[in-house]
MMTF fields as JSON, N, C-alpha, C and O atoms, coordinates in Angstrom:
{
  "mmtfVersion": "1.0.0",
  "mmtfProducer": "UNKNOWN",
  "numBonds": 187,
  "numAtoms": 188,
  "numGroups": 47,
  "numChains": 1,
  "numModels": 1,
  "chainsPerModel": [1],
  "groupsPerChain": [47],
  "chainIdList": ["A"],
  "bondAtomList": [4, 2, 8, 6, 12, 10, 16, 14, 20, 18, 24, 22, 28, 26, 32, 30, 36, 34, 40, 38, 44, 42, 48, 46, 52, 50, 56, 54, 60, 58, 64, 62, 68, 66, 72, 70, 76, 74, 80, 78, 84, 82, 88, 86, 92, 90, 96, 94, 100, 98, 104, 102, 108, 106, 112, 110, 116, 114, 120, 118, 124, 122, 128, 126, 132, 130, 136, 134, 140, 138, 144, 142, 148, 146, 152, 150, 156, 154, 160, 158, 164, 162, 168, 166, 172, 170, 176, 174, 180, 178, 184, 182],
  "bondOrderList": [1, 1, 1, 1, 1, 1, 1, 1, 1, 1, 1, 1, 1, 1, 1, 1, 1, 1, 1, 1, 1, 1, 1, 1, 1, 1, 1, 1, 1, 1, 1, 1, 1, 1, 1, 1, 1, 1, 1, 1, 1, 1, 1, 1, 1, 1],
  "groupList": [{"groupName": "UNK", "atomNameList": ["N", "CA", "C", "O"], "elementList": ["N", "C", "C", "O"], "formalChargeList": [0, 0, 0, 0], "bondAtomList": [1, 0, 2, 1, 3, 2], "bondOrderList": [1, 1, 2], "singleLetterCode": "X", "chemCompType": "L-PEPTIDE LINKING"}],
  "groupTypeList": [0, 0, 0, 0, 0, 0, 0, 0, 0, 0, 0, 0, 0, 0, 0, 0, 0, 0, 0, 0, 0, 0, 0, 0, 0, 0, 0, 0, 0, 0, 0, 0, 0, 0, 0, 0, 0, 0, 0, 0, 0, 0, 0, 0, 0, 0, 0],
  "groupIdList": [1, 2, 3, 4, 5, 6, 7, 8, 9, 10, 11, 12, 13, 14, 15, 16, 17, 18, 19, 20, 21, 22, 23, 24, 25, 26, 27, 28, 29, 30, 31, 32, 33, 34, 35, 36, 37, 38, 39, 40, 41, 42, 43, 44, 45, 46, 47],
  "secStructList": [7, 7, 2, 2, 2, 2, 2, 2, 2, 2, 2, 2, 2, 2, 2, 2, 1, 6, 6, 7, 7, 7, 7, 7, 7, 7, 7, 7, 7, 6, 6, 1, 7, 2, 2, 2, 2, 2, 2, 2, 2, 2, 2, 2, 2, 2, 7],
  "xCoordList": [5.131, 3.958, 2.795, 2.864, 1.61, 0.401, -0.47, -0.113, -1.591, -2.57, -3.281, -3.618, -3.479, -3.995, -3.092, -3.562, -1.795, -0.88, -0.91, -0.814, -1.043, -1.168, -2.365, -2.33, -3.492, -4.75, -4.69, -5.174, -4.119, -3.94, -3.225, -3.642, -2.072, -1.195, -1.881, -1.764, -2.558, -3.313, -4.289, -4.506, -5.023, -6.197, -5.638, -6.164, -4.671, -3.999, -3.537, -3.701, -2.98, -2.396, -3.639, -3.569, -4.701, -5.784, -6.447, -6.999, -6.427, -7.056, -6.109, -6.59, -4.908, -3.855, -3.764, -3.496, -3.974, -3.886, -5.065, -4.857, -6.257, -7.405, -7.62, -8.346, -6.868, -6.886, -5.723, -5.662, -4.875, -3.749, -4.32, -5.303, -3.612, -3.939, -2.621, -1.872, -2.422, -1.186, -1.081, -2.089, 0.212, 0.407, 0.912, 1.561, 0.645, 1.06, 2.022, 1.689, 3.216, 4.334, 4.569, 4.917, 4.377, 4.549, 5.536, 5.652, 6.21, 7.184, 6.405, 6.988, 5.141, 4.307, 4.67, 4.466, 5.229, 5.571, 4.33, 3.186, 4.626, 3.658, 2.814, 1.704, 3.345, 2.618, 1.241, 0.374, 1.142, -0.097, -1.105, -0.683, -2.388, -3.432, -4.082, -4.999, -3.673, -3.969, -5.497, -5.865, -6.317, -7.867, -8.453, -9.292, -8.053, -8.337, -7.777, -8.525, -6.65, -6.051, -6.55, -6.596, -6.987, -7.583, -9.026, -9.476, -9.744, -11.033, -10.959, -11.722, -9.991, -9.67, -9.444, -9.991, -8.623, -8.363, -9.52, -9.675, -10.338, -11.62, -12.616, -13.348, -12.615, -13.563, -13.049, -13.788, -11.896, -11.263, -11.175, -11.136, -11.139, -11.11, -12.44, -12.43, -13.527, -14.916, -15.227, -16.231, -14.523, -14.799, -14.248, -14.472],
  "yCoordList": [1.122, 0.343, 1.214, 2.426, 0.563, 1.457, 1.279, 0.489, 1.986, 1.807, 0.482, -0.098, 0.056, -1.227, -2.419, -3.367, -2.236, -3.179, -3.266, -4.36, -2.113, -1.982, -2.642, -3.446, -2.325, -3.012, -4.386, -5.081, -4.964, -6.342, -7.087, -8.045, -6.404, -6.892, -6.847, -7.756, -5.791, -5.721, -6.658, -7.187, -7.008, -7.919, -9.314, -10.089, -9.662, -10.904, -11.189, -12.275, -10.2, -10.204, -10.396, -11.165, -9.678, -9.807, -11.118, -11.557, -11.848, -13.219, -14.239, -15.192, -14.059, -15.009, -14.857, -15.857, -13.648, -13.506, -12.604, -11.395, -13.079, -12.448, -11.718, -10.742, -12.371, -11.735, -10.789, -10.332, -10.459, -9.595, -8.119, -7.82, -7.298, -5.833, -5.075, -4.444, -5.181, -4.713, -3.162, -2.457, -2.65, -1.228, -1.079, -1.989, -0.003, 0.417, 1.496, 2.547, 1.352, 2.333, 2.785, 1.986, 4.064, 4.603, 5.791, 6.48, 5.976, 7.245, 8.375, 9.38, 8.261, 9.345, 9.774, 10.948, 8.914, 9.249, 9.757, 9.538, 10.468, 11.007, 9.872, 10.128, 8.726, 7.679, 7.24, 6.638, 7.6, 7.296, 8.326, 9.468, 8.176, 9.076, 8.992, 8.192, 9.726, 9.529, 9.35, 8.475, 10.12, 9.974, 8.648, 8.055, 8.144, 6.904, 5.81, 4.858, 5.805, 4.87, 4.697, 3.596, 5.926, 5.905, 5.351, 4.714, 5.545, 4.975, 3.479, 2.775, 3.014, 1.571, 0.872, -0.21, 1.475, 0.818, 0.845, -0.07, 1.787, 1.838, 0.765, 0.096, 0.642, -0.31, -1.761, -2.612, -1.959, -3.311, -3.625, -4.812, -2.69, -2.984, -3.523, -4.333, -3.157, -3.435, -4.865, -5.397, -5.541, -6.825, -7.898, -9.03],
  "zCoordList": [-17.835, -17.295, -17.509, -17.306, -17.958, -18.212, -16.953, -16.079, -16.843, -15.96, -15.944, -14.911, -17.146, -17.351, -16.74, -16.111, -17.008, -16.387, -14.871, -14.316, -14.181, -12.747, -12.299, -11.367, -12.95, -12.475, -12.619, -11.725, -13.708, -13.864, -12.653, -12.002, -12.536, -11.363, -9.97, -9.149, -9.782, -8.452, -8.374, -7.284, -9.493, -9.431, -9.303, -8.505, -9.989, -9.687, -8.284, -7.728, -7.778, -6.392, -5.378, -4.419, -5.658, -4.753, -4.8, -3.792, -6.039, -6.181, -5.474, -4.861, -5.551, -5.055, -3.5, -2.833, -2.893, -1.414, -1.122, -1.024, -0.976, -0.764, 0.7, 0.892, 1.639, 2.979, 3.246, 4.388, 2.45, 2.614, 2.498, 1.82, 3.205, 3.074, 2.485, 3.231, 1.202, 0.692, 0.647, 0.598, 0.666, 0.521, -0.899, -1.415, -1.521, -2.678, -2.611, -2.063, -3.123, -3.047, -4.483, -5.352, -4.712, -6.078, -5.999, -4.986, -7.093, -7.035, -7.599, -8.007, -7.641, -8.18, -9.457, -9.765, -10.325, -11.743, -12.508, -12.108, -13.662, -14.428, -15.185, -15.652, -15.271, -15.897, -15.26, -15.893, -13.97, -13.319, -13.352, -13.172, -13.548, -13.463, -12.064, -11.88, -11.155, -9.766, -9.467, -8.683, -10.045, -9.776, -10.338, -9.659, -11.556, -11.983, -11.131, -10.906, -10.659, -9.931, -8.628, -8.08, -8.027, -6.676, -6.789, -5.836, -7.847, -8.205, -8.211, -7.549, -8.998, -9.197, -7.862, -7.651, -6.911, -5.676, -4.805, -3.995, -4.886, -3.913, -4.547, -3.818, -5.797, -6.408, -6.095, -5.6, -6.378, -6.122, -4.647, -4.322, -3.728, -2.32, -1.831, -0.904, -2.354, -1.99, -2.526, -2.053, -3.423, -3.939, -3.334, -3.762]
}
């Protein structure tokens, strides 16, 4: 799964459940770039 896949899934979930406060559970695998993902979450959370 790529970073773009995760962003797409997160965005779809936020559109479908706008009032939810989801938790993201990751195995901290090397496929995630932590800084980019953290930035995406902060940006997506403000919209």
